[in-house]
PDB file of the backbone (N, CA, C, O) and the ligand in Angstrom, with CONECT records:
HET     ZN  A 101       1
ATOM      1  N   MET A   1      38.880  57.148  37.024  1.00  0.00           N
ATOM      2  CA  MET A   1      38.415  57.892  35.868  1.00  0.00           C
ATOM      3  C   MET A   1      37.144  58.678  36.276  1.00  0.00           C
ATOM      4  O   MET A   1      36.999  59.855  35.947  1.00  0.00           O
ATOM      5  N   LEU A   2      36.231  57.996  37.001  1.00  0.00           N
ATOM      6  CA  LEU A   2      34.971  58.660  37.340  1.00  0.00           C
ATOM      7  C   LEU A   2      35.210  59.895  38.154  1.00  0.00           C
ATOM      8  O   LEU A   2      34.422  60.838  38.075  1.00  0.00           O
ATOM      9  N   ARG A   3      36.251  59.933  38.923  1.00  0.00           N
ATOM     10  CA  ARG A   3      36.512  61.111  39.814  1.00  0.00           C
ATOM     11  C   ARG A   3      36.781  62.332  38.896  1.00  0.00           C
ATOM     12  O   ARG A   3      36.440  63.457  39.263  1.00  0.00           O
ATOM     13  N   MET A   4      37.364  62.128  37.757  1.00  0.00           N
ATOM     14  CA  MET A   4      37.677  63.234  36.857  1.00  0.00           C
ATOM     15  C   MET A   4      36.370  63.788  36.206  1.00  0.00           C
ATOM     16  O   MET A   4      36.278  64.959  35.839  1.00  0.00           O
ATOM     17  N   CYS A   5      35.375  62.883  36.088  1.00  0.00           N
ATOM     18  CA  CYS A   5      34.161  63.244  35.404  1.00  0.00           C
ATOM     19  C   CYS A   5      33.212  64.155  36.360  1.00  0.00           C
ATOM     20  O   CYS A   5      32.488  65.048  35.922  1.00  0.00           O
ATOM     21  N   LEU A   6      33.313  63.824  37.625  1.00  0.00           N
ATOM     22  CA  LEU A   6      32.391  64.468  38.522  1.00  0.00           C
ATOM     23  C   LEU A   6      32.948  65.857  38.978  1.00  0.00           C
ATOM     24  O   LEU A   6      33.382  66.037  40.116  1.00  0.00           O
ATOM     25  N   ARG A   7      32.908  66.763  38.078  1.00  0.00           N
ATOM     26  CA  ARG A   7      33.507  68.098  38.344  1.00  0.00           C
ATOM     27  C   ARG A   7      32.418  68.943  39.055  1.00  0.00           C
ATOM     28  O   ARG A   7      31.232  68.781  38.768  1.00  0.00           O
ATOM     29  N   PRO A   8      32.795  69.788  39.925  1.00  0.00           N
ATOM     30  CA  PRO A   8      31.922  70.603  40.737  1.00  0.00           C
ATOM     31  C   PRO A   8      31.348  71.845  39.988  1.00  0.00           C
ATOM     32  O   PRO A   8      31.693  72.986  40.297  1.00  0.00           O
ATOM     33  N   PHE A   9      30.511  71.593  39.048  1.00  0.00           N
ATOM     34  CA  PHE A   9      29.937  72.745  38.280  1.00  0.00           C
ATOM     35  C   PHE A   9      28.954  73.461  39.191  1.00  0.00           C
ATOM     36  O   PHE A   9      28.919  74.692  39.221  1.00  0.00           O
ATOM     37  N   GLY A  10      28.158  72.705  39.933  1.00  0.00           N
ATOM     38  CA  GLY A  10      27.337  73.310  40.932  1.00  0.00           C
ATOM     39  C   GLY A  10      26.100  74.017  40.488  1.00  0.00           C
ATOM     40  O   GLY A  10      25.056  73.920  41.133  1.00  0.00           O
ATOM     41  N   PHE A  11      26.200  74.750  39.364  1.00  0.00           N
ATOM     42  CA  PHE A  11      25.067  75.543  38.975  1.00  0.00           C
ATOM     43  C   PHE A  11      24.258  74.934  37.797  1.00  0.00           C
ATOM     44  O   PHE A  11      23.120  75.354  37.588  1.00  0.00           O
ATOM     45  N   LEU A  12      24.765  74.023  37.068  1.00  0.00           N
ATOM     46  CA  LEU A  12      24.069  73.510  35.923  1.00  0.00           C
ATOM     47  C   LEU A  12      24.088  71.952  35.987  1.00  0.00           C
ATOM     48  O   LEU A  12      24.976  71.282  35.459  1.00  0.00           O
ATOM     49  N   GLU A  13      23.048  71.438  36.669  1.00  0.00           N
ATOM     50  CA  GLU A  13      22.996  69.985  36.814  1.00  0.00           C
ATOM     51  C   GLU A  13      22.921  69.310  35.497  1.00  0.00           C
ATOM     52  O   GLU A  13      23.428  68.201  35.332  1.00  0.00           O
ATOM     53  N   GLU A  14      22.271  69.979  34.509  1.00  0.00           N
ATOM     54  CA  GLU A  14      22.170  69.346  33.196  1.00  0.00           C
ATOM     55  C   GLU A  14      23.570  69.177  32.504  1.00  0.00           C
ATOM     56  O   GLU A  14      23.834  68.180  31.832  1.00  0.00           O
ATOM     57  N   ALA A  15      24.407  70.160  32.696  1.00  0.00           N
ATOM     58  CA  ALA A  15      25.743  70.050  32.096  1.00  0.00           C
ATOM     59  C   ALA A  15      26.525  68.934  32.721  1.00  0.00           C
ATOM     60  O   ALA A  15      27.222  68.187  32.035  1.00  0.00           O
ATOM     61  N   VAL A  16      26.410  68.816  34.035  1.00  0.00           N
ATOM     62  CA  VAL A  16      27.121  67.737  34.767  1.00  0.00           C
ATOM     63  C   VAL A  16      26.617  66.392  34.168  1.00  0.00           C
ATOM     64  O   VAL A  16      27.408  65.495  33.878  1.00  0.00           O
ATOM     65  N   HIS A  17      25.274  66.283  33.992  1.00  0.00           N
ATOM     66  CA  HIS A  17      24.726  65.025  33.546  1.00  0.00           C
ATOM     67  C   HIS A  17      25.286  64.767  32.100  1.00  0.00           C
ATOM     68  O   HIS A  17      25.643  63.635  31.773  1.00  0.00           O
ATOM     69  N   THR A  18      25.352  65.784  31.285  1.00  0.00           N
ATOM     70  CA  THR A  18      25.816  65.587  29.898  1.00  0.00           C
ATOM     71  C   THR A  18      27.257  65.124  29.965  1.00  0.00           C
ATOM     72  O   THR A  18      27.594  64.155  29.284  1.00  0.00           O
ATOM     73  N   ILE A  19      28.115  65.738  30.724  1.00  0.00           N
ATOM     74  CA  ILE A  19      29.463  65.331  30.815  1.00  0.00           C
ATOM     75  C   ILE A  19      29.644  63.862  31.394  1.00  0.00           C
ATOM     76  O   ILE A  19      30.499  63.086  30.968  1.00  0.00           O
ATOM     77  N   TRP A  20      28.801  63.582  32.350  1.00  0.00           N
ATOM     78  CA  TRP A  20      28.790  62.270  32.896  1.00  0.00           C
ATOM     79  C   TRP A  20      28.531  61.181  31.851  1.00  0.00           C
ATOM     80  O   TRP A  20      29.157  60.123  31.811  1.00  0.00           O
ATOM     81  N   LEU A  21      27.506  61.550  30.969  1.00  0.00           N
ATOM     82  CA  LEU A  21      27.178  60.629  29.854  1.00  0.00           C
ATOM     83  C   LEU A  21      28.384  60.449  28.947  1.00  0.00           C
ATOM     84  O   LEU A  21      28.682  59.335  28.515  1.00  0.00           O
ATOM     85  N   HIS A  22      29.112  61.602  28.645  1.00  0.00           N
ATOM     86  CA  HIS A  22      30.286  61.442  27.777  1.00  0.00           C
ATOM     87  C   HIS A  22      31.264  60.519  28.427  1.00  0.00           C
ATOM     88  O   HIS A  22      31.759  59.607  27.765  1.00  0.00           O
ATOM     89  N   CYS A  23      31.573  60.702  29.691  1.00  0.00           N
ATOM     90  CA  CYS A  23      32.520  59.894  30.361  1.00  0.00           C
ATOM     91  C   CYS A  23      32.117  58.454  30.403  1.00  0.00           C
ATOM     92  O   CYS A  23      32.949  57.559  30.255  1.00  0.00           O
ATOM     93  N   SER A  24      30.833  58.222  30.606  1.00  0.00           N
ATOM     94  CA  SER A  24      30.429  56.801  30.766  1.00  0.00           C
ATOM     95  C   SER A  24      30.519  56.075  29.364  1.00  0.00           C
ATOM     96  O   SER A  24      30.613  54.849  29.306  1.00  0.00           O
ATOM     97  N   GLU A  25      30.490  56.835  28.291  1.00  0.00           N
ATOM     98  CA  GLU A  25      30.635  56.210  27.016  1.00  0.00           C
ATOM     99  C   GLU A  25      32.080  55.799  26.760  1.00  0.00           C
ATOM    100  O   GLU A  25      32.357  54.825  26.060  1.00  0.00           O
ATOM    101  N   GLY A  26      32.992  56.570  27.349  1.00  0.00           N
ATOM    102  CA  GLY A  26      34.344  56.155  27.398  1.00  0.00           C
ATOM    103  C   GLY A  26      35.193  56.343  26.185  1.00  0.00           C
ATOM    104  O   GLY A  26      36.410  56.165  26.242  1.00  0.00           O
ATOM    105  N   ASN A  27      34.553  56.715  25.040  1.00  0.00           N
ATOM    106  CA  ASN A  27      35.284  56.881  23.802  1.00  0.00           C
ATOM    107  C   ASN A  27      35.188  58.254  23.212  1.00  0.00           C
ATOM    108  O   ASN A  27      35.529  58.482  22.051  1.00  0.00           O
ATOM    109  N   ASP A  28      34.727  59.152  24.014  1.00  0.00           N
ATOM    110  CA  ASP A  28      34.561  60.535  23.484  1.00  0.00           C
ATOM    111  C   ASP A  28      35.511  61.501  24.150  1.00  0.00           C
ATOM    112  O   ASP A  28      35.571  61.604  25.375  1.00  0.00           O
ATOM    113  N   VAL A  29      36.295  62.248  23.268  1.00  0.00           N
ATOM    114  CA  VAL A  29      37.299  63.065  23.871  1.00  0.00           C
ATOM    115  C   VAL A  29      36.794  64.555  23.961  1.00  0.00           C
ATOM    116  O   VAL A  29      37.613  65.433  24.233  1.00  0.00           O
ATOM    117  N   ASN A  30      35.504  64.858  23.747  1.00  0.00           N
ATOM    118  CA  ASN A  30      35.014  66.147  23.858  1.00  0.00           C
ATOM    119  C   ASN A  30      35.276  66.817  25.139  1.00  0.00           C
ATOM    120  O   ASN A  30      35.466  68.032  25.205  1.00  0.00           O
ATOM    121  N   VAL A  31      35.289  65.992  26.211  1.00  0.00           N
ATOM    122  CA  VAL A  31      35.500  66.507  27.571  1.00  0.00           C
ATOM    123  C   VAL A  31      36.825  67.244  27.697  1.00  0.00           C
ATOM    124  O   VAL A  31      36.984  68.173  28.489  1.00  0.00           O
ATOM    125  N   SER A  32      37.804  66.768  26.849  1.00  0.00           N
ATOM    126  CA  SER A  32      39.077  67.399  27.098  1.00  0.00           C
ATOM    127  C   SER A  32      39.420  68.459  26.091  1.00  0.00           C
ATOM    128  O   SER A  32      40.532  68.987  26.089  1.00  0.00           O
ATOM    129  N   GLU A  33      38.465  68.779  25.224  1.00  0.00           N
ATOM    130  CA  GLU A  33      38.715  69.936  24.324  1.00  0.00           C
ATOM    131  C   GLU A  33      38.646  71.231  25.086  1.00  0.00           C
ATOM    132  O   GLU A  33      37.783  71.405  25.947  1.00  0.00           O
ATOM    133  N   PRO A  34      39.570  72.172  24.771  1.00  0.00           N
ATOM    134  CA  PRO A  34      39.581  73.453  25.495  1.00  0.00           C
ATOM    135  C   PRO A  34      38.262  74.210  25.341  1.00  0.00           C
ATOM    136  O   PRO A  34      37.715  74.246  24.239  1.00  0.00           O
ATOM    137  N   LYS A  35      37.752  74.793  26.370  1.00  0.00           N
ATOM    138  CA  LYS A  35      36.542  75.554  26.384  1.00  0.00           C
ATOM    139  C   LYS A  35      36.803  76.961  26.760  1.00  0.00           C
ATOM    140  O   LYS A  35      37.821  77.309  27.359  1.00  0.00           O
ATOM    141  N   THR A  36      35.834  77.779  26.381  1.00  0.00           N
ATOM    142  CA  THR A  36      35.940  79.250  26.720  1.00  0.00           C
ATOM    143  C   THR A  36      34.924  79.667  27.698  1.00  0.00           C
ATOM    144  O   THR A  36      33.774  79.238  27.605  1.00  0.00           O
ATOM    145  N   TRP A  37      35.286  80.494  28.648  1.00  0.00           N
ATOM    146  CA  TRP A  37      34.349  80.985  29.649  1.00  0.00           C
ATOM    147  C   TRP A  37      34.367  82.528  29.642  1.00  0.00           C
ATOM    148  O   TRP A  37      35.392  83.159  29.386  1.00  0.00           O
ATOM    149  N   MET A  38      33.222  83.088  29.928  1.00  0.00           N
ATOM    150  CA  MET A  38      33.125  84.507  29.869  1.00  0.00           C
ATOM    151  C   MET A  38      32.512  85.039  31.279  1.00  0.00           C
ATOM    152  O   MET A  38      31.581  84.479  31.858  1.00  0.00           O
ATOM    153  N   CYS A  39      33.126  86.119  31.704  1.00  0.00           N
ATOM    154  CA  CYS A  39      32.644  86.754  32.940  1.00  0.00           C
ATOM    155  C   CYS A  39      31.289  87.410  32.635  1.00  0.00           C
ATOM    156  O   CYS A  39      31.178  88.234  31.727  1.00  0.00           O
ATOM    157  N   LEU A  40      30.271  87.035  33.401  1.00  0.00           N
ATOM    158  CA  LEU A  40      28.993  87.653  33.157  1.00  0.00           C
ATOM    159  C   LEU A  40      28.872  89.113  33.542  1.00  0.00           C
ATOM    160  O   LEU A  40      27.950  89.834  33.161  1.00  0.00           O
ATOM    161  N   ILE A  41      29.882  89.502  34.337  1.00  0.00           N
ATOM    162  CA  ILE A  41      29.797  90.927  34.853  1.00  0.00           C
ATOM    163  C   ILE A  41      30.521  91.921  33.899  1.00  0.00           C
ATOM    164  O   ILE A  41      29.990  92.984  33.578  1.00  0.00           O
ATOM    165  N   CYS A  42      31.774  91.535  33.447  1.00  0.00           N
ATOM    166  CA  CYS A  42      32.513  92.446  32.627  1.00  0.00           C
ATOM    167  C   CYS A  42      32.889  91.985  31.234  1.00  0.00           C
ATOM    168  O   CYS A  42      33.440  92.742  30.434  1.00  0.00           O
ATOM    169  N   GLY A  43      32.571  90.687  30.952  1.00  0.00           N
ATOM    170  CA  GLY A  43      32.797  90.172  29.650  1.00  0.00           C
ATOM    171  C   GLY A  43      34.211  89.667  29.434  1.00  0.00           C
ATOM    172  O   GLY A  43      34.554  89.307  28.307  1.00  0.00           O
ATOM    173  N   TRP A  44      35.047  89.625  30.464  1.00  0.00           N
ATOM    174  CA  TRP A  44      36.381  89.041  30.294  1.00  0.00           C
ATOM    175  C   TRP A  44      36.320  87.611  29.921  1.00  0.00           C
ATOM    176  O   TRP A  44      35.466  86.881  30.425  1.00  0.00           O
ATOM    177  N   ILE A  45      37.223  87.154  29.024  1.00  0.00           N
ATOM    178  CA  ILE A  45      37.176  85.811  28.483  1.00  0.00           C
ATOM    179  C   ILE A  45      38.293  84.975  29.148  1.00  0.00           C
ATOM    180  O   ILE A  45      39.456  85.379  29.162  1.00  0.00           O
ATOM    181  N   TYR A  46      37.919  83.809  29.694  1.00  0.00           N
ATOM    182  CA  TYR A  46      38.885  82.840  30.114  1.00  0.00           C
ATOM    183  C   TYR A  46      38.922  81.751  29.055  1.00  0.00           C
ATOM    184  O   TYR A  46      37.920  81.065  28.851  1.00  0.00           O
ATOM    185  N   ASP A  47      40.083  81.568  28.354  1.00  0.00           N
ATOM    186  CA  ASP A  47      40.257  80.523  27.410  1.00  0.00           C
ATOM    187  C   ASP A  47      41.119  79.497  27.998  1.00  0.00           C
ATOM    188  O   ASP A  47      42.248  79.781  28.397  1.00  0.00           O
ATOM    189  N   GLU A  48      40.600  78.238  28.072  1.00  0.00           N
ATOM    190  CA  GLU A  48      41.374  77.217  28.775  1.00  0.00           C
ATOM    191  C   GLU A  48      42.686  76.896  28.053  1.00  0.00           C
ATOM    192  O   GLU A  48      43.639  76.434  28.682  1.00  0.00           O
ATOM    193  N   ALA A  49      42.745  77.140  26.717  1.00  0.00           N
ATOM    194  CA  ALA A  49      43.966  76.869  25.967  1.00  0.00           C
ATOM    195  C   ALA A  49      45.015  77.924  26.348  1.00  0.00           C
ATOM    196  O   ALA A  49      46.210  77.631  26.320  1.00  0.00           O
ATOM    197  N   THR A  50      44.591  79.144  26.705  1.00  0.00           N
ATOM    198  CA  THR A  50      45.521  80.222  27.026  1.00  0.00           C
ATOM    199  C   THR A  50      45.765  80.313  28.497  1.00  0.00           C
ATOM    200  O   THR A  50      46.855  80.705  28.916  1.00  0.00           O
ATOM    201  N   GLY A  51      44.786  79.965  29.303  1.00  0.00           N
ATOM    202  CA  GLY A  51      44.905  80.075  30.770  1.00  0.00           C
ATOM    203  C   GLY A  51      45.029  81.581  31.139  1.00  0.00           C
ATOM    204  O   GLY A  51      44.619  82.484  30.409  1.00  0.00           O
ATOM    205  N   ASP A  52      45.630  81.764  32.332  1.00  0.00           N
ATOM    206  CA  ASP A  52      45.722  83.154  32.878  1.00  0.00           C
ATOM    207  C   ASP A  52      47.176  83.235  33.544  1.00  0.00           C
ATOM    208  O   ASP A  52      47.343  83.315  34.761  1.00  0.00           O
ATOM    209  N   PRO A  53      48.202  83.205  32.604  1.00  0.00           N
ATOM    210  CA  PRO A  53      49.564  83.158  33.148  1.00  0.00           C
ATOM    211  C   PRO A  53      49.902  84.222  34.150  1.00  0.00           C
ATOM    212  O   PRO A  53      50.706  83.989  35.051  1.00  0.00           O
ATOM    213  N   GLU A  54      49.288  85.428  34.012  1.00  0.00           N
ATOM    214  CA  GLU A  54      49.604  86.497  34.963  1.00  0.00           C
ATOM    215  C   GLU A  54      49.158  86.189  36.386  1.00  0.00           C
ATOM    216  O   GLU A  54      49.600  86.818  37.348  1.00  0.00           O
ATOM    217  N   HIS A  55      48.254  85.188  36.496  1.00  0.00           N
ATOM    218  CA  HIS A  55      47.707  84.835  37.833  1.00  0.00           C
ATOM    219  C   HIS A  55      48.023  83.384  38.062  1.00  0.00           C
ATOM    220  O   HIS A  55      47.224  82.686  38.686  1.00  0.00           O
ATOM    221  N   ASP A  56      49.148  82.891  37.590  1.00  0.00           N
ATOM    222  CA  ASP A  56      49.519  81.492  37.940  1.00  0.00           C
ATOM    223  C   ASP A  56      48.587  80.434  37.373  1.00  0.00           C
ATOM    224  O   ASP A  56      48.592  79.303  37.859  1.00  0.00           O
ATOM    225  N   ILE A  57      47.816  80.746  36.398  1.00  0.00           N
ATOM    226  CA  ILE A  57      46.982  79.751  35.788  1.00  0.00           C
ATOM    227  C   ILE A  57      47.707  79.371  34.459  1.00  0.00           C
ATOM    228  O   ILE A  57      47.714  80.171  33.524  1.00  0.00           O
ATOM    229  N   ALA A  58      48.281  78.226  34.376  1.00  0.00           N
ATOM    230  CA  ALA A  58      49.032  77.781  33.205  1.00  0.00           C
ATOM    231  C   ALA A  58      48.175  77.602  31.953  1.00  0.00           C
ATOM    232  O   ALA A  58      47.010  77.220  32.069  1.00  0.00           O
ATOM    233  N   PRO A  59      48.712  77.866  30.761  1.00  0.00           N
ATOM    234  CA  PRO A  59      47.906  77.539  29.525  1.00  0.00           C
ATOM    235  C   PRO A  59      47.441  76.042  29.586  1.00  0.00           C
ATOM    236  O   PRO A  59      48.221  75.172  29.976  1.00  0.00           O
ATOM    237  N   GLY A  60      46.261  75.776  29.226  1.00  0.00           N
ATOM    238  CA  GLY A  60      45.711  74.475  29.169  1.00  0.00           C
ATOM    239  C   GLY A  60      45.024  74.050  30.421  1.00  0.00           C
ATOM    240  O   GLY A  60      44.552  72.918  30.524  1.00  0.00           O
ATOM    241  N   THR A  61      44.957  74.967  31.408  1.00  0.00           N
ATOM    242  CA  THR A  61      44.331  74.616  32.659  1.00  0.00           C
ATOM    243  C   THR A  61      42.754  74.587  32.453  1.00  0.00           C
ATOM    244  O   THR A  61      42.143  75.551  31.991  1.00  0.00           O
ATOM    245  N   ARG A  62      42.188  73.465  32.814  1.00  0.00           N
ATOM    246  CA  ARG A  62      40.709  73.324  32.761  1.00  0.00           C
ATOM    247  C   ARG A  62      40.025  74.248  33.687  1.00  0.00           C
ATOM    248  O   ARG A  62      40.520  74.521  34.780  1.00  0.00           O
ATOM    249  N   TRP A  63      38.920  74.728  33.290  1.00  0.00           N
ATOM    250  CA  TRP A  63      38.168  75.622  34.193  1.00  0.00           C
ATOM    251  C   TRP A  63      37.880  74.931  35.569  1.00  0.00           C
ATOM    252  O   TRP A  63      37.894  75.560  36.627  1.00  0.00           O
ATOM    253  N   ALA A  64      37.631  73.663  35.482  1.00  0.00           N
ATOM    254  CA  ALA A  64      37.389  72.843  36.705  1.00  0.00           C
ATOM    255  C   ALA A  64      38.585  72.877  37.645  1.00  0.00           C
ATOM    256  O   ALA A  64      38.469  72.741  38.863  1.00  0.00           O
ATOM    257  N   ASP A  65      39.785  73.073  36.988  1.00  0.00           N
ATOM    258  CA  ASP A  65      40.982  72.980  37.814  1.00  0.00           C
ATOM    259  C   ASP A  65      41.441  74.347  38.242  1.00  0.00           C
ATOM    260  O   ASP A  65      42.437  74.460  38.956  1.00  0.00           O
ATOM    261  N   VAL A  66      40.770  75.365  37.843  1.00  0.00           N
ATOM    262  CA  VAL A  66      41.136  76.745  38.338  1.00  0.00           C
ATOM    263  C   VAL A  66      40.670  76.790  39.789  1.00  0.00           C
ATOM    264  O   VAL A  66      39.537  76.421  40.101  1.00  0.00           O
ATOM    265  N   PRO A  67      41.578  77.259  40.693  1.00  0.00           N
ATOM    266  CA  PRO A  67      41.266  77.359  42.108  1.00  0.00           C
ATOM    267  C   PRO A  67      39.982  78.143  42.385  1.00  0.00           C
ATOM    268  O   PRO A  67      39.660  79.128  41.721  1.00  0.00           O
ATOM    269  N   MET A  68      39.260  77.647  43.412  1.00  0.00           N
ATOM    270  CA  MET A  68      37.957  78.333  43.779  1.00  0.00           C
ATOM    271  C   MET A  68      38.143  79.728  44.185  1.00  0.00           C
ATOM    272  O   MET A  68      37.239  80.558  44.096  1.00  0.00           O
ATOM    273  N   ASN A  69      39.392  80.003  44.661  1.00  0.00           N
ATOM    274  CA  ASN A  69      39.663  81.421  45.112  1.00  0.00           C
ATOM    275  C   ASN A  69      40.124  82.315  44.049  1.00  0.00           C
ATOM    276  O   ASN A  69      40.429  83.477  44.313  1.00  0.00           O
ATOM    277  N   TRP A  70      40.199  81.805  42.766  1.00  0.00           N
ATOM    278  CA  TRP A  70      40.622  82.614  41.672  1.00  0.00           C
ATOM    279  C   TRP A  70      39.474  83.661  41.389  1.00  0.00           C
ATOM    280  O   TRP A  70      38.293  83.335  41.506  1.00  0.00           O
ATOM    281  N   THR A  71      39.838  84.855  41.036  1.00  0.00           N
ATOM    282  CA  THR A  71      38.845  85.844  40.662  1.00  0.00           C
ATOM    283  C   THR A  71      39.135  86.494  39.379  1.00  0.00           C
ATOM    284  O   THR A  71      40.294  86.497  38.963  1.00  0.00           O
ATOM    285  N   CYS A  72      38.113  87.085  38.663  1.00  0.00           N
ATOM    286  CA  CYS A  72      38.279  87.765  37.395  1.00  0.00           C
ATOM    287  C   CYS A  72      39.270  88.838  37.585  1.00  0.00           C
ATOM    288  O   CYS A  72      39.159  89.628  38.522  1.00  0.00           O
ATOM    289  N   PRO A  73      40.304  88.902  36.672  1.00  0.00           N
ATOM    290  CA  PRO A  73      41.294  89.970  36.706  1.00  0.00           C
ATOM    291  C   PRO A  73      40.719  91.380  36.455  1.00  0.00           C
ATOM    292  O   PRO A  73      41.279  92.405  36.845  1.00  0.00           O
ATOM    293  N   GLU A  74      39.624  91.350  35.813  1.00  0.00           N
ATOM    294  CA  GLU A  74      39.028  92.658  35.410  1.00  0.00           C
ATOM    295  C   GLU A  74      38.168  93.279  36.527  1.00  0.00           C
ATOM    296  O   GLU A  74      38.297  94.458  36.858  1.00  0.00           O
ATOM    297  N   CYS A  75      37.274  92.428  37.099  1.00  0.00           N
ATOM    298  CA  CYS A  75      36.246  92.933  37.957  1.00  0.00           C
ATOM    299  C   CYS A  75      36.210  92.216  39.265  1.00  0.00           C
ATOM    300  O   CYS A  75      35.433  92.593  40.142  1.00  0.00           O
ATOM    301  N   GLY A  76      37.018  91.193  39.444  1.00  0.00           N
ATOM    302  CA  GLY A  76      37.008  90.499  40.726  1.00  0.00           C
ATOM    303  C   GLY A  76      35.936  89.461  40.942  1.00  0.00           C
ATOM    304  O   GLY A  76      35.821  88.900  42.031  1.00  0.00           O
ATOM    305  N   ALA A  77      35.155  89.203  39.926  1.00  0.00           N
ATOM    306  CA  ALA A  77      34.067  88.251  40.036  1.00  0.00           C
ATOM    307  C   ALA A  77      34.597  86.823  40.325  1.00  0.00           C
ATOM    308  O   ALA A  77      35.718  86.518  39.916  1.00  0.00           O
ATOM    309  N   ARG A  78      33.846  85.946  41.004  1.00  0.00           N
ATOM    310  CA  ARG A  78      34.262  84.685  41.302  1.00  0.00           C
ATOM    311  C   ARG A  78      33.843  83.669  40.215  1.00  0.00           C
ATOM    312  O   ARG A  78      33.101  83.998  39.289  1.00  0.00           O
ATOM    313  N   LYS A  79      34.324  82.474  40.353  1.00  0.00           N
ATOM    314  CA  LYS A  79      34.054  81.474  39.300  1.00  0.00           C
ATOM    315  C   LYS A  79      32.632  81.287  39.030  1.00  0.00           C
ATOM    316  O   LYS A  79      32.265  81.084  37.872  1.00  0.00           O
ATOM    317  N   GLU A  80      31.741  81.342  40.062  1.00  0.00           N
ATOM    318  CA  GLU A  80      30.298  81.181  39.775  1.00  0.00           C
ATOM    319  C   GLU A  80      29.672  82.259  39.006  1.00  0.00           C
ATOM    320  O   GLU A  80      28.500  82.166  38.641  1.00  0.00           O
ATOM    321  N   ASP A  81      30.442  83.336  38.731  1.00  0.00           N
ATOM    322  CA  ASP A  81      29.902  84.492  37.889  1.00  0.00           C
ATOM    323  C   ASP A  81      30.294  84.288  36.458  1.00  0.00           C
ATOM    324  O   ASP A  81      30.013  85.132  35.607  1.00  0.00           O
ATOM    325  N   PHE A  82      30.916  83.220  36.186  1.00  0.00           N
ATOM    326  CA  PHE A  82      31.357  82.928  34.771  1.00  0.00           C
ATOM    327  C   PHE A  82      30.338  82.000  34.125  1.00  0.00           C
ATOM    328  O   PHE A  82      29.630  81.244  34.791  1.00  0.00           O
ATOM    329  N   GLU A  83      30.293  82.095  32.730  1.00  0.00           N
ATOM    330  CA  GLU A  83      29.393  81.253  31.997  1.00  0.00           C
ATOM    331  C   GLU A  83      30.197  80.695  30.828  1.00  0.00           C
ATOM    332  O   GLU A  83      31.041  81.375  30.246  1.00  0.00           O
ATOM    333  N   MET A  84      29.911  79.445  30.507  1.00  0.00           N
ATOM    334  CA  MET A  84      30.553  78.848  29.341  1.00  0.00           C
ATOM    335  C   MET A  84      30.096  79.384  28.083  1.00  0.00           C
ATOM    336  O   MET A  84      28.883  79.460  27.887  1.00  0.00           O
ATOM    337  N   VAL A  85      31.002  79.805  27.117  1.00  0.00           N
ATOM    338  CA  VAL A  85      30.669  80.266  25.806  1.00  0.00           C
ATOM    339  C   VAL A  85      31.141  79.342  24.731  1.00  0.00           C
ATOM    340  O   VAL A  85      32.284  78.886  24.722  1.00  0.00           O
ATOM    341  N   GLU A  86      30.199  79.064  23.783  1.00  0.00           N
ATOM    342  CA  GLU A  86      30.599  78.184  22.702  1.00  0.00           C
ATOM    343  C   GLU A  86      31.135  79.018  21.577  1.00  0.00           C
ATOM    344  O   GLU A  86      30.498  79.965  21.117  1.00  0.00           O
ATOM    345  N   ILE A  87      32.321  78.650  21.138  1.00  0.00           N
ATOM    346  CA  ILE A  87      32.997  79.411  19.980  1.00  0.00           C
ATOM    347  C   ILE A  87      33.201  78.420  18.775  1.00  0.00           C
ATOM    348  O   ILE A  87      33.727  78.813  17.734  1.00  0.00           O
TER     349      ILE A  87
HETATM  350 ZN    ZN A 101      34.813  90.125  35.277  1.00  0.00          ZN2+
END
């Protein structure tokens, strides 16, 4: 279980810490709720519930599970150029 919690966010240590706390509590399903990410460069939205079927990202794919070599379909930005957006 712990392995699923330690996702490679890389840029936001605080976020990792928060998620780790959720995981350690063991009874919170917030971690599995679909989240939305926005490209900081062009504003393209990645919705985990929708995925990116045109680029072999199935609906429901977690951002953490999107391949590191995936790039923004609009501008070619990489994963580290995206930011999580609360909706
Ligand atoms: Zn973009």
